[in-house]
C-alpha positions in Angstrom: -45.5 26.8 -15.4 -47.1 25.4 -13.0 -45.5 24.4 -9.8 -44.9 21.0 -10.6 -43.4 22.1 -13.9 -40.7 24.1 -11.9 -40.1 21.2 -10.1 -38.9 19.1 -12.8 -37.0 21.9 -14.5 -35.2 22.9 -11.5 -34.3 18.9 -11.7 -33.0 18.5 -15.1 -33.8 15.7 -17.3 -33.7 11.9 -16.9 -31.5 10.1 -19.0 -31.0 6.4 -19.7 -27.7 6.7 -18.9 -26.0 3.0 -18.1 -26.9 -0.1 -20.5 -28.5 -3.5 -19.4 -24.6 -4.2 -19.9 -23.1 -1.8 -18.1 -25.6 -2.8 -14.8 -25.4 -6.7 -15.1 -21.5 -6.6 -15.2 -21.3 -4.3 -12.3 -22.7 -6.1 -10.0 -21.6 -9.2 -11.0 -18.1 -7.6 -10.1 -19.0 -6.4 -7.0 -20.3 -9.9 -5.9 -16.9 -11.5 -7.7 -14.5 -9.0 -6.2 -16.2 -9.8 -2.1 -15.5 -13.0 -2.5 -11.8 -12.8 -4.2 -10.9 -10.4 -1.9 -11.6 -12.3 1.1 -10.7 -15.7 -0.5 -7.3 -14.0 -1.6 -6.6 -12.9 2.6 -7.2 -16.8 3.0 -4.5 -17.6 0.4 -2.2 -14.8 2.0 -2.5 -16.1 5.8 -1.0 -19.5 4.5 2.7 -17.8 3.8 2.2 -13.9 5.2 5.1 -12.5 3.3 5.3 -10.6 0.1 8.8 -10.3 -1.9 10.7 -8.9 -4.8 12.1 -11.8 -7.3 12.3 -14.9 -8.6 12.2 -16.7 -5.2 11.2 -16.0 -1.3 14.7 -15.4 0.8 16.4 -18.1 2.5 20.1 -16.9 2.6 19.3 -13.8 1.4 16.1 -11.0 2.8 14.3 -10.0 -0.3 10.6 -9.3 1.6 9.1 -6.2 1.3 6.1 -7.3 3.4 6.3 -9.9 6.4 3.1 -10.3 9.2 3.3 -12.4 12.3 3.3 -12.8 15.6 6.5 -12.8 17.9 6.8 -14.2 21.2 8.5 -11.5 23.9 9.1 -11.5 27.6 5.5 -9.8 27.9 3.8 -12.1 26.0 2.9 -12.8 22.1 2.6 -9.6 20.4 1.3 -9.1 16.1 4.2 -7.5 14.0 4.2 -6.0 10.5 7.1 -5.3 8.8 7.1 -3.1 6.0 10.5 -2.3 3.8 12.7 -3.4 6.6 10.6 -1.2 8.9 8.3 -2.6 11.6 5.2 -1.9 13.5 3.4 -3.5 16.2 -0.3 -5.1 14.7 -1.7 -6.9 17.9 -5.3 -6.8 17.9 -5.4 -6.3 14.1 -2.0 -8.2 11.8 -0.7 -11.1 13.3 -2.5 -11.4 16.1 -6.0 -10.6 16.9 -9.3 -12.0 18.7 -9.6 -12.3 22.9 -6.2 -12.1 24.8 -7.3 -15.3 26.5 -7.7 -17.1 23.1 -5.9 -15.1 20.5 -5.6 -16.2 16.6 -2.3 -15.7 15.0 -2.7 -15.1 11.5 -1.9 -12.4 9.2 -5.7 -11.4 8.7 -8.0 -12.5 11.3 -11.1 -14.5 10.2 -13.6 -11.6 10.5 -12.0 -10.6 6.8 -11.4 -14.0 5.5 -13.5 -16.6 3.5 -13.7 -19.5 5.7 -13.2 -17.4 8.4 -10.9 -20.4 10.1 -7.7 -21.6 8.5 -8.9 -23.3 5.1 -6.5 -23.2 2.3 -8.2 -25.7 0.4 -11.5 -24.0 0.6 -10.0 -21.1 0.1 -8.3 -21.2 -3.2 -11.6 -23.4 -4.6 -13.6 -20.2 -4.0 -11.0 -18.1 -5.2 -10.6 -19.2 -8.7 -14.8 -20.2 -9.0 -15.1 -16.4 -8.6 -11.5 -15.5 -10.4 -12.7 -16.9 -13.7 -16.4 -15.2 -13.7 -14.6 -12.2 -12.9 -12.2 -12.8 -16.6 -15.8 -13.9 -18.3 -17.5 -10.8 -17.2 -14.6 -8.7 -18.2 -14.6 -10.3 -21.9 -18.5 -9.7 -21.9 -18.3 -6.4 -20.7 -15.3 -5.1 -23.4 -17.4 -6.7 -26.4 -20.8 -5.1 -25.3 -19.1 -1.9 -24.0 -16.6 -1.4 -27.8 -20.2 -2.6 -29.6 -22.5 0.4 -28.0 -20.0 2.8 -27.6 -19.8 2.9 -24.0 -16.0 2.5 -23.7 -15.1 5.0 -26.4 -18.0 7.4 -25.2 -17.2 7.3 -21.6 -13.9 5.8 -20.4 -11.4 6.5 -22.9 -9.1 9.7 -21.4 -9.4 12.4 -23.9 -7.0 15.4 -24.3 -9.7 17.7 -23.1 -10.0 15.6 -19.7 -6.2 15.7 -18.7 -7.1 19.4 -19.2 -10.4 19.8 -17.3 -8.5 17.3 -13.7 -8.0 20.9 -11.8 -11.8 21.9 -12.6 -13.2 18.7 -11.8 -11.1 18.3 -8.4 -11.9 21.7 -7.8 -15.8 20.5 -7.9 -15.3 17.2 -6.2 -13.5 18.9 -3.2 -16.2 21.6 -2.9 -19.3 18.8 -3.6 -20.2 20.8 -6.7 -21.0 17.7 -8.9 -21.9 17.8 -12.4 -24.2 15.0 -13.2 -24.2 14.9 -17.1 -24.8 12.2 -20.0 -21.1 10.8 -20.0 -18.3 11.0 -17.3 -16.4 13.8 -15.8 -12.7 14.0 -15.9 -11.7 12.1 -12.7 -14.6 9.4 -13.3 -12.9 8.8 -16.9 -9.4 8.8 -15.6 -10.0 6.1 -12.8 -12.4 4.1 -14.8 -9.8 4.0 -17.5 -7.3 3.1 -14.7 -9.4 0.1 -13.3 -10.4 -1.4 -16.4 -7.0 -0.9 -18.7 -4.8 -1.0 -16.1 -5.7 -2.4 -12.7 -7.9 -5.5 -13.9 -5.6 -6.8 -17.1 -2.7 -6.7 -14.2 -4.3 -8.9 -11.2 -6.0 -11.4 -14.0 -2.3 -11.9 -15.4 -0.7 -12.0 -12.4 -2.9 -14.4 -10.8 -2.4 -16.8 -13.9 1.6 -16.2 -13.6 1.2 -17.7 -10.0 -0.6 -20.8 -11.4 1.6 -23.5 -12.2 0.0 -24.7 -15.3 0.2 -21.1 -16.7 3.8 -21.2 -16.1 4.2 -24.4 -18.6 1.6 -22.6 -21.0 2.8 -19.5 -21.1 6.2 -19.3 -19.7 6.3 -15.3 -21.1 4.5 -14.8 -18.1 6.6 -15.3 -15.1 9.8 -12.9 -17.5 6.6 -10.5 -18.0 6.5 -10.3 -14.1 10.1 -10.6 -13.2 9.4 -14.1 -11.0 6.0 -15.6 -9.4 7.3 -14.2 -6.2 7.4 -10.6 -7.6 3.8 -11.4 -9.5 2.2 -12.3 -6.2 3.3 -8.6 -4.5 1.9 -7.3 -7.8 -1.0 -9.2 -7.3 -1.5 -8.2 -3.9 -0.5 -4.3 -4.6 -3.2 -3.9 -6.8 -6.1 -5.7 -4.7 -4.9 -3.3 -2.5 -5.7 -0.1 -4.9 -9.1 -2.2 -6.6 -10.0 -1.8 -2.4 -8.4 2.2 -1.9 -11.2 2.6 -5.3 -14.0 1.1 -4.2 -13.9 3.0 -0.6 -13.6 6.0 -3.0 -16.0 5.0 -5.0 -18.6 4.5 -2.7 -18.2 8.1 -0.9 -18.4 10.0 -4.5 -21.5 7.9 -4.7 -23.0 8.7 -1.1 -22.2 12.5 -1.9 -23.0 13.0 -5.2 -26.9 11.9 -4.1 -26.5 7.6 -3.7 -30.8 7.5 -4.5 -30.3 8.8 -8.2 -26.6 6.5 -8.6 -28.3 3.5 -7.6 -31.3 4.1 -10.1 -29.1 4.6 -13.0 -27.1 0.8 -11.6 -30.9 -0.6 -11.1 -32.8 0.6 -13.9 -29.8 2.8 -16.2 -32.0 6.1 -16.1 -30.0 8.9 -14.1 -31.5 12.2 -12.9 -28.9 14.5 -15.3 -28.3 18.3 -13.9 -30.8 21.8 -14.5 -29.3 22.7 -17.9 -28.4 19.4 -19.3 -29.4 19.1 -23.4 -32.6 17.1 -23.7 -32.0 14.4 -26.5 -35.3 12.1 -27.7 -36.1 9.6 -25.3 -35.4 11.6 -22.3 -38.0 11.9 -19.5 -39.3 15.2 -17.6 
């Protein structure tokens, strides 16, 4: 066997792993979630507190999160209160910017769209990308059901549950397996995102709309009121941000060029020893 052939064999076959539907919807989601996150923080800044219940508390306290600025003998400071525990978050949350010209918003302008206070523009952009996100979800579900992507790569099987401990060890020791389908941790993560987090963030977003409350009043009962829906919406957003950070770290650790190639061209370099099928490339 020639040296070139040895190199190809050591790399494993080049397989067609991601369909055009998966790739296109993946990048549309990435764009949508970027704008949804930053405009969502702009909207949150209009009332930087989260509550559990049908309404925000006035004569009673039902806030689980509050971010704001408060005057002290030494000047204003930023404070964040979570479940009754208060933390000084000056410079990050509640109060940010230079000391001579501080900005008193929950989240600083560096992470909001627009970067200045403009609730109206933030809401317009948020809703625009929100509906694109929903439409893309519908396209992905239909295409992935037809081409078998959901059954083959997303649905969690009993064997995946059994394989979690071994997969955790492999990830912890950076022994990544590049196969035709996702590993146990990937399946569980993607199933959670597609079938739990995405539906939750869409439904709770609709629950906060007075128009949807009139059309679908059962949403308020389902989520325990508009304020609780807002809180769930925020928590799901944090979960998606955490997923995104872990996702990027795993892409870098597993081989960014190979991972990016699969999400741009569809072709993915599998691990050595992966059985070949018709259509694979050396």
